[in-house]
Steps between C-alpha positions, in 0.01 A plus 500: 500500500393774737760770436440668839570175686805445281631851575465458876674163500774626270569809709439368852509123477225265615565569871317199639459533876341305782360695799630212712850641452392811692364283780828309512689830533276611787534161671878502466520851643297395804712187550814717491351721771413192705858371476627841610264488798636159600852640493397757762408232754736461799663157527540324834865487615663445839529876535153570356241266657206687347434416138435206269718198417730510199340177374162674494646786298657252259171316445303819434771634268511175304123492459483859381801445275328202341188705434711781349681255273167353389367845417810570292472172313130563446582828328747320272245230417230754422732703278591181314132417460434847361786461253355165387135606500452462124669161510259398777204616292624314193580177683168499684314555174693223326422251777135602495491423128680168547271387780177652368470756779442807284230645726704512823763735636597266785853424380589864444337611825686239703826571319494874571325521836802650673497806273126554532473513878498141621778560755390849606307397811789287623742789450260723693503242779879506514502879508246503782714260704798735457289800601374325812852397591622857477216606733573233764870582501420869544266413787775296664762770460252751646440277803137416412560123484771279654748257347278196546207666325724624220640157432152343506355759262791483255506120499130502413564749219786295356271195499249702298766572239550137401159434338530822298845407374391144421195621307712729281752225431219261409358744246833541323562124509153441354573743216836339432346152490222616268751666267695176474177310434398741223842473338482121520154501342616719212817296446307171515247626246777611267679166531179307440436690176861457387493129581185442298646686203834319520326163518387554140864515391611138437859574604396674818242230575765230479714682758210591725367145491826388662522777759148597613332333798234239423202713605586774248588254225170322549308822451703602196463159335128517557440844350 
C-alpha cells in the first residue's frame, strides 16, 4: 500500500469530482438570470396595451423551469454516479469476464459517460440559449426590438432547448438501462453457477426437476 495515498485519503477523503458539476452550476445560474429577465417583461392588460401576453410569459417560464429542473436532477445523478464509481468499475469488469470482453472498456465508458463529459456540450447549449434570451429581453426593454420580434426570437430559442434537454435525458436513461443489464448479467451468471452446483445434490435435483422450465432441465440432464 502506498502510504502517501493512504494518508491523503484518510485525512481528506477520496473527493471524487466531475467537472460537469461546475458546468451544471454555471448553466443553472444563467437559467436563473433568464427567468429573472422574463419577470421584467411587461404583460399586456386593458390598461397596458404595450407588452407581451401572459400566456407567452407562462410558456417561456415553464420551458426555462423545465431546463432548470433537469440541470438539478443531472447534478444529483452525477453525484450518485460518483458515489458508485467503484461499483461501476467492479460490475463492468465482472461482466467483461463473464462475456469474454476483457480487452474493452465499452461497458464502463457507457456507464459513466455523464461524469466524464458526455452531457457537457448539451449543457453549454442550454446555457447559451439562456444567455441569448437575456440579450433579446434587454434589447426589447431598451426599445431596440419590438414585441413581435421578441416573441419570435424567444420562441425560436425555446425550441432550441428541447433537443438539448432530450439528449441529456437520453444519456441518463442509457446509463440506467446499461446498469440494469449489467446487474442482470451478473445475477444470471451467479444463478447459473449455483444451479449447476445444486443439480449435483440428489435432493436439490429432485426438487428442481419438478420446478424448473423444460429448457433448463434439458440442459442440466444433458451435462
